[in-house]
N, C-alpha and C positions, 0 to 999 in steps of 0.2 A: 341591421344589428346582427343578423345571422352570419353575414360575411365576416364580421369581426370575430365572432365566436369560432367560425371554421378556421380562421387564421390562427387564433389563439390555440386551438387544439393541435394544429399542425406544428406550431412552435413547441408546444409541450411535448408532443410525441418525439420530436427531433432531439430533445434533451434526455430522454430515457436512457440511451446507451451510456451517457456520461454519468448518470446517477449511480449506477453500480460501481463504476470506477472511482467516483468520489467517495463512496462508502468504503471501498477497499483501501483507498488512500488514507482515510481517517483511521481505519483499523490498523494499518501498518504503522502509522504515526503513534498510535496508542500502545503498540506491542512493547513488551519489556523482556529483556533477557536477564537471567540471574545466575549467580555462581557463588559457592561458598567453599571454604576449606573443609577437609574431612571432619574436623572437630566443631565446625560451625561457629568458629570464633571471629571469622572475617567474612562478611557478605557484601557482594557488589551487585548493583542493578544498573543496567544500561538500557537506553531507549534511543530513538532517532536523534535525540538532543545530545547524546553522549552518556557519560557516567551521571546517573541521576540519584544514586544512592550508594552509600558506603557506611557499613556498620562494623565497628571494631570493638569486640569485647575487651574489657580492661586486661583480661588475662593474656591476650595476644601481645600486649605491650611488653611483656617479659621476653619476647622472642629476640629482641634487638632490632635495630633499624634495618639492617641488611635483609634478614629473613622476612620481616614485615613488609618491606617495600617489594621484595621479589614475589611474595604471596599476593599482594594487592595487584601488581602488574599482571601476574598470571591469571588471577580471577577476573580482571578486566577483559583479558583476551577470551576467557571462557564465557563470560557474560555476553560479549559481543557475538561470539559464535552461536550462543543460545538465541540471541535476538535474530540473527540471520536465519537460523532454523525456523523460528516461529514465523518470521516474515515469509519465508519460502512456503510454509504450510498454508498461509493465507493466500499467497499468489497461486498455489497449486489448484485451488478451487476455481480460479479464473482462467489460467493458462494450461491446465492439465498436468498430468504426471510426466515423468521423464526429465532428462536434463534440459534445461532451458538454454538451448543453443540458438541465440538470436540470429546467427549468420546462416543457419540451415534454412533451406527453402521449405515453406509450409510448416514452420515451427508453430506450436500452439498459440504463442503470443501474436505472431504475425497473422494467423488466421482470425483470431478474435478482433484484432485491429482492423482487418479488412472488412469483417462483418459490421463493425461499428461504423466504419467509413461509408459502407454501402447503405446502411440504415440512415445515416446522416444525409448523404447525397440524395437518397430517395425522398426524405422528408423535405429537403430544400427544394427539390424539383416540384414537389406537390405545392409547397408554399409559393414558389414563383408562379406556378400555373394559376393558383388561386388569386394572387396579386394581379396577374394579367387579366383574369376574368373580371375582377373588381374594377380595374382601370377601364376596361371596355364598357362596363356598365355605367361608368361615370360619364 
């Protein structure tokens, strides 16, 4: 029974690097970007799903269709930019400060991924060694 317990612990340890990334993924999915016009008559909310909220005060209906549509389109762009900023702030905690140049050698994201891969490979090596030991015992 202790052999099974050791194997379970090795498997659980190998999943820890992914746990933090899963939490980050959920936070990024839950992030929302918002924007409103200077008079706060039109408000837009965006998430990873796209535009998730649009509030139009009845007074904004007097602007006419051209101005209202231009305002809404502009606010959507601002809300998406706000969403991108919020997502970047979440990612900054994981990948570090500075521009995220994924093509640069030793960029923060690449270093974190290498650390996670090394932790996973180490856990798998330990698990395979434990399985071999169990197999020899049988």
